[in-house]
N, C-alpha and C positions, 0 to 999 in steps of 0.2 A: 504494500500500500504506500502511496506517495506521502511524503511528509507535508501536511498542509499547514503546519504551524508557521511557515514562512510566507504563505500566501497573504496578499493584502487585498482589501476591497478597492477596486478601481471605479466603483459606482456605489451609491448609498445602499441600494437594495441588496448588494452582495454581503453586507454585514450580517444579515440574518442567516444566510446560508453558512457562512463561516462560523457563526455562533453555534448553530446546530451541529455541525461537524465536530467542532472542538469540544462542545459539551458532551456529546456522545463518546468522544475519545478520552474523556477525563482530563483534558488539557487545560489546566487552570491558567498557566502562563499564556497560552494561546488566546484564552478568553480575555485576559487582562489587556493583551495587545490590541484588542478591538476598540479600546477606549483612549481618549486623550489623557495625559498625565493628571489633569485636575478634574476629570469627569465626575459627575454625580450619578449614582445609581440608587433608585428607590424601589424597594420591594416590600410592600406592606408597611410595617413599622420600622423596617431597617432602612437607613440611609447611609450609603457608603460614599465617601468622597476621596478621590485620588486612587492611584494604583494600589497602594498598600491595603486600604480598606476594601477595595473591590476584590483584590486577591483573597483576602480573608473570607469575604462573603462567598465567593465561588468555591474555595477550598471546603468550606462547611457544606454548601449545597451539594457539591459533587460527592462528598463523603456520605450523604444521605440518599442521594438519588442517582441512578445510572442510566435511565431511559428518558430521552428528550425527543418526542415525536416531532417530525418536521412540521413547522407552521405554514400557514398560507401567508405568503408575503404580498402585501398590497403595494400598489404603485406609490413611491415616495412623492411628496410635494416639495419641489425645489425652489429656492430663491437664492440665486448666486451661489455662494460657497456654503450655504446651509440647506439641509434637507430634513423633513419630518418623515421618519420611517415608521412603518406599521407592520405588525405580524399578528395574525389571528391564530391562536393556539387551538388544538383539537377540542378542548373543553369550552371553547367560545370566548375565553379571556383574550384581551388584547395586550400587546406590548407596544409601547409608543416611545420613540427615541428621536433626539435631535442629533443629526450627524453633521460634521463639518469637513469640508475639503481641506486637506493638508497641503503645504507647499510642494510636496513631491507628487501631487496628483492623486493620492490615496484618500480614503474617507475613514474617519473614526467617529465613534459616538462621543458626544460631549455630555448628554443627558440621557438617562435610560429609566423609563418608568415601566417596570416589569409587572405583568399580570394585573391589568385592570379587569376586575371581575365583570362578567356579563350581567345585565340586569336580571333580577329574579322575577319570574312570572307570578 
């Protein structure tokens, strides 16, 4: 299997695919590499800021969970070097992120809101 930890997102939508591959591979460092150094990740009551806190969050998550079904990625909304990315998880929850173009042409997440629960009927 090819080492995907060195792949970069050349478009905002690619971040979700890389996330899914790296999460299923248990690649904490690969997940951290999808974020800007000062990024903010919110997951429920947990807010992680910066690579060290994001690393700790994913190390804990991957220690408890090993299966990450592929989400449906929705078309990003772009405005210059910013993009709002979306992924619909199989359980109906949404993940919404702000991605930013980097000087080298790659994209990284600056803000990540994981798992916005679907409305209850």
